[in-house]
N, C-alpha and C positions, 0 to 999 in steps of 0.2 A: 517462469517463475507457476506454482500448480497452490493451490485455494484448495481447502477443503475444509468440511466446515457439518455441523449438526440443523439440518430440519427446524427442530424440534427448539432446538436450545441457543440461535442465531444472540450474538451478543447487540447492542445495543452501539457501537463505535466498529465502523466500517474495516477503521484497524486491526482489531483486533479476530478479522478473518482472513485478513490479507497475508498479516505478521505474526513469525510464529515466538516470537518472547516479547516479553511484558516491557522490556527496557528499548525493542524496534516501536512497539504500536505508543509508549512514553515517545521518541524519536520524531516519528511520522503527524502524530500530532502536534506539538510543536514547532516542527516543520509548515503543517496549514496553516498554525493562525500565524508562522508570522511574513508566511503571503499571503492570508488575508488580510495583513496589519499595511501590506503593500500594493493592496487597488489587486489581490490574485498575481505578483508576477514582481519577479527577482532576473538582479543580472548575475550575470557569471560569480561579478567581485564580492558581492554582496552573498551567492549563495555557499562564497568559499569564505566570508568573514560568519557564517550561521555555524560554519559545518569547522569555521577554526575554535570559534565558540564553544563549541558541543564538547572538540577534542581538548578541552583547558578545563572543562566545568566548566556547568553551568548550574543557579539556584533557582526550583519551580516550588513554587507553591502545589500543594495536590491538598485535595480532598481527603479527610477521613471518611471513616461509615459515617457519622455521623456530618449533615452541611452543614451545624454552625463552625466546628472542629479543620482548624486548619493548620496542613503542615510543610515545614519547608523543607525539604528533600534534596540535594545534592545529585546532578548525572554528568557523568563522564560520556563521551564515545567518540572512540575514533576513528579519523577523520577522515581514512580510506574506506574504510565499511559502513560510515556514514554513505558516499562515494556508493560505493562495490553493494552494499544492502539495504539500503532503503533508497539513494534516487533511483537510482540504476534500475530496480522494479518500477517502482512508481511512475517513469519514463515510459517500460517497456508496456506494462495495461494500461497508460493512456490518460495515469489520471492527472500526471504532467507534458504537459509538452516544452520544449527546448525550442528557440527560432533558433538557427545557429546565422542570420545574418545580422538579428537585435541583440544576439547572441544575448536572451535572457528566457526565464524557465519562469511557465505561465502557468496555471491552476488551468484544467479540461476538460470536458465532457464526454471524451471519448472514451472513455473507463467504463459509462453507460450506455452508451452506444454498441462497444464490442458485449456486453449483458447482453444486451438485445439480441442481439447477433447470436449468442449461445443456443442462448433460451428457444430462438427460433432450427436453427441447427436439431436442435433435442426435438422443437417438434415436428418434424420434418422425419429424422430418424425410429418416429415413433410411429409413424404413418405409413412409409417405405416398404411395402412386402417383402416376405419374408424371402432367405435365398435357399433354397433349396440346396442342401451339402449333406455330405456319409461319410460316417465315420467307416474306418477301417482301423480293425482290428493287430497289431503286428504278428508278422511270421515270426512261428518261434523253431 
């Protein structure tokens, strides 16, 4: 997964940095809220039921430009694409952990630790002395 961001225009929502489409951001937010409602953990069956509900179509309430006005929106997201484009990237980035023994998905802090590790790798690269190399012109 590649994360591209503009340091001068960081969005408020982390999922707007991680995911490329508005629909993916909405689905990732829905998943996060569902997991928070269940103490940060969903079983394999509950995750499947969540993905099926998205596949069948779900009505969500969104806020319009004004904070008072609320609008109901129907969202539908393919079950297979949910696993491929939402859940799997969240697992590989460390946002969600999967416990193979308990067969549960759990919110994780590994993403934060990985981001700090990437920051440290960048600092090491900055402090590394330059490597000597020469540019040779091709023979014609």
